[in-house]
C-alpha positions in Angstrom: 40.5 173.1 107.4 38.0 174.8 105.1 39.9 175.9 101.9 38.3 178.0 99.2 39.8 178.4 95.8 39.0 181.0 93.2 39.3 180.2 89.5 39.2 183.5 87.6 38.7 184.2 83.9 36.5 185.7 81.3 34.9 182.4 80.4 33.6 183.8 77.1 32.5 181.1 76.5 33.2 178.5 79.2 34.8 175.4 77.5 35.2 171.8 78.4 38.7 172.6 79.4 37.4 175.1 82.0 34.9 172.6 83.2 37.5 169.9 83.5 39.6 172.2 85.7 36.7 173.1 87.9 35.6 169.5 88.3 39.0 168.5 89.5 39.3 171.5 91.7 36.0 170.7 93.3 37.5 167.4 94.5 40.6 169.1 95.9 39.0 172.1 97.7 36.0 172.5 100.1 34.7 175.3 97.9 35.5 176.6 94.4 34.4 180.0 93.1 34.4 180.4 89.4 35.0 184.2 89.2 34.0 185.7 85.9 35.9 188.9 85.2 34.0 191.8 83.6 36.9 192.4 81.1 35.1 194.9 78.9 38.4 195.7 77.1 38.4 192.1 75.7 35.1 192.8 73.9 33.5 189.5 75.0 30.8 187.8 72.8 28.5 187.6 75.8 27.7 190.2 78.4 28.7 189.5 82.0 25.3 188.3 83.1 25.0 185.8 80.2 28.5 184.4 80.8 27.6 184.0 84.5 24.3 182.3 83.6 25.9 179.9 81.1 28.7 178.9 83.5 26.1 178.4 86.3 24.2 176.0 84.0 27.2 174.1 82.9 28.5 173.7 86.5 25.2 173.1 88.2 26.1 169.4 88.9 28.9 170.5 91.3 27.4 171.4 94.7 30.6 173.0 96.1 31.0 175.3 93.1 29.7 178.9 93.1 29.7 181.1 90.0 29.9 184.8 90.3 31.3 187.9 88.6 33.7 190.5 89.7 35.4 193.7 88.5 38.6 195.2 89.8 41.7 193.6 91.3 41.5 189.8 91.6 43.3 189.7 95.0 40.8 192.1 96.5 37.9 189.8 95.3 39.7 186.8 96.7 40.1 188.5 100.1 36.5 189.6 100.2 35.4 186.1 99.5 37.6 184.7 102.2 39.5 182.4 99.8 43.1 181.2 100.2 44.0 180.0 96.7 43.9 181.4 93.2 43.6 178.7 90.6 45.0 179.3 87.1 44.8 177.0 84.1 47.8 176.2 82.0 47.2 174.8 78.5 50.7 175.0 77.0 54.1 176.3 77.7 53.2 179.5 75.9 50.7 180.3 78.8 53.4 179.9 81.4 55.3 183.2 81.1 52.2 185.3 81.4 50.7 183.2 84.2 54.0 183.3 86.1 54.0 187.1 85.9 50.5 187.3 87.2 51.3 184.9 90.1 54.3 187.0 91.0 52.3 190.3 91.0 49.5 188.7 93.0 52.0 187.4 95.5 53.4 190.9 95.8 49.9 192.4 96.3 48.6 189.6 98.6 51.3 187.4 100.0 48.8 185.4 102.0 47.1 184.1 98.9 48.6 181.2 97.1 48.5 180.6 93.3 48.2 177.0 92.1 48.2 175.9 88.5 46.1 173.1 87.0 46.3 171.8 83.5 43.2 170.5 81.6 42.9 167.0 80.3 45.0 166.5 77.2 42.1 166.5 74.8 41.3 170.1 75.8 44.9 171.5 75.9 44.5 173.3 72.6 41.0 174.6 73.2 40.6 178.3 74.1 37.5 180.5 74.3 38.7 182.8 71.6 39.4 179.8 69.3 35.9 178.4 70.0 34.3 181.8 69.2 36.3 182.0 65.9 35.3 178.5 64.8 31.6 179.3 65.7 31.7 182.6 63.8 32.9 180.7 60.8 30.2 178.1 61.0 32.3 175.3 62.4 31.1 172.6 64.8 32.1 173.6 68.3 30.1 170.8 70.1 33.3 168.8 71.0 34.6 171.8 72.9 31.7 173.3 74.8 28.5 172.2 76.6 25.4 171.9 74.4 23.9 175.0 76.2 26.9 177.0 75.1 26.6 175.7 71.5 23.0 177.0 71.5 23.9 180.3 73.0 26.7 181.0 70.5 24.5 180.0 67.6 21.8 182.4 68.8 24.3 185.1 69.4 26.0 184.8 66.0 22.9 184.2 64.0 
């Protein structure tokens, strides 16, 4: 059976926690799509094209992973791509309530699509994109949390 999973998010920037989830998903599924949400309301540090390019560079070593962007309802994107699974990352218990609500709504909108949760490796459980952006903006070392290309891109972006 050919199973495709979609891992959605803003990935602004993509962190080692995200990469860890994608690498493990790539072993579980025939195809994994990292779906980068436009999310203009979140005022991302990088525009959509830059987030897509960075994620593509970071994940280039995974032949069954595709990086692309989307706008609109996630379940409609998943249907258009012929995927059967939505992957969601859970870092902490605090993520669970929101993710549980999303999974319930997605099940209501598209009952044929399953939502599965993966947790990142323990060393990345406290890392979030927003925290990485904040540390970078304050001049802190973010190299333990993101790929070297993301470090360079954030340094260039923040001056």
